C-alpha positions, 0 to 999 in steps of 0.5 A: 425972785430968789433962786429956790423960789424960782425953782419952786415956781418952775415946778422943779422941787418936790422933796428936800431933806432939810428945806430951811437949812438948804435955803440958807446954804444956797446963799453961798456957792456949793458943790452939787452932783447928779448921776447919769447911768450909761445904760444906753449909748445916748441920753434921751429927753427924760434926763434933760430936766436934771441936766438942765438943773445942773446948768441952772445951779452953775449959772447961779455960781454953784459947781456942778459934778456930772457923774457918769455911772460907769459902775452903777450902770453895770448893776442897774437902778431897780425898775418898778417891775422887772430886773434890768438886763446886765450890760457888759463892761465893754458896752458900759465903756462905749456908752459912757464915752458917748454920754460923756460928750453929751454931758460936757457940752451942756455945762461950762468947763471954764471959770471958778465953778467949772464943770467937774466930770467924774466916773464912779467906776474909778472908786467903786471898782476898787472896793473889795467885797469884805470892805463893802460889807464892813465899811458900808453895809454895816450902816444899812438896816435891811428893814430901812432899805426894804421900806424904800419905794424902789425896793418895796415895789419889787418885793412881790415880783422879786428883786435880786441882791444885785439890784437890792444893793444899788442904793448902797452904791449910790450912797457911797458915791455921795460919801466919796464926793463929799469927802474928796470934792466937798459936795454937799448936794445931790439932785435927781428925779422924784424916783431917786428920793430913796437913793438920795436919802441913803446917801445923806444917811450914810454921810451923817452916820460915817462923818461927824458934824456933816451936813448935806442935802438931797433935793428931788424934782417931779418927773415930767408927765404929759397931761393926757397920760401918754409917756413924756419923752416918746413919739409914737412909742420911740424915745426922743434921744439927744444924739442926732444920729438916733433922733434927728434935729428935725424930729427933735424940733417937731416933738416940741412943736407938737406939744399940747397947749395943756403941757407947753407952759409946764415944759417951758417952766421946767426946761427953758431958760426964759424968764418968768415974765417971758413965760407968762406972756407966752401963757397968755398967748396960749389962752388968746392966740393958741393957733399961732403956737408961739409957746411951742415955737419958743420951746422947740427953738430954745431946746433944739439949739441947746441940744443940736446947736445953731446949725441943727436948729436952722436945718430943723426950721428949714425942713419944717418950712418946706412943708408949707412953702413946697421948696423941696429943692432947697434941701440937701440930700440928707435933709430931704431924707430926714424930711421924708422919713415918716412919709409913706413911700413907693419904690420904682426902678426908673419911671412910671405914670403918676396915676399908677403911683397914686393907686399903688402907693395907696394915696388914692383908693382907685384910678377913678379917684386918682384921675379926679385928684389930678384933673381937679388940681389936688396933686403936686409933684416936687412942689408943682401942680400937675393936671395931666393924666399922662404925667410920668414920674422919672428918676431924671426929674427926681431930687438927687435922682432918688426922691419925688415928693407927691402931695395930695391936698393940703397935708397928705405927703407921699414919696416915690423912691427910685432904685435905678 
């Protein structure tokens, strides 16, 4: 399968400025770029598709440019509804440092098509106002700009001149990269189509006999209508300090059967036959969740390395085998971070803790659960009504894990 055909099969192509010409150009190595604005101190999985697309092109022999938007991040790509909060230069710089580390770890910095890491602050910050208006603004017709979806969608609610000019700044980026790095391709999500075409048009108008391309990919959506990249309303970040490898792994493990094959096509590097084999497993043996395991394994290792993957798998397995004592203190803390909890100073009866922690509605229910063998403490079944919880028996003298039935977990945290 040709590279472009594979991208289409994976659902990674939506719009192309010149599809026939682009397919022909792909026969030889080219330079391409994708921009990432440092509007937060970490990328989240919403940007993973574009980052991995750069990696796909690099594996085909093309040279990727990962462009950090140190300047455009100060302006903000227009959102569909409201103005963005402007960040300070200091915030942008600090965010950029952290995101640069994330960008560089995904792409190879060795070989003839090594990653080129750039920051558009290096050239956009040097353009004075008159030069901006005369050298670039003259090429942009206001009616043409208003017709772009990112701007037209804001006309009723209002858009500042600051955000109105964002598309011009991104176009200048493409022109700069074309002139200085022979960059002929910009990629981005489908919401970036207007910005991509601004760049191709600026180059066409300002450089004779030029030929460049813009290619977008569809934004990832969940089939049930919920927003991709969020778990219980929280972003899934690539930074382990913001989203632990375990929670990252679990996000992919919990992907629905309706979504998992689409996500494998777009985000994994498994081959077509491998993905089709997993698709068959989803149809015939969905309960095994082999597709979800494959997706979670590959992406967790890609983002957090072998060590992060092993830790995530280790924590996951403990919920099935009850080997809580095999976890480090930090792993235990992560594993129990979502469980309801109760704080005790140093000791207390199990039966009281079950009621106070609302794991049982009454002492009667608590007694029935204990005597019926439905309660385990730190992986051991407890049947004594006089059983006492103590910090001396807790993991790291801090945590005691209580399990009710097969799936309900509760943690007692000792403060003493």
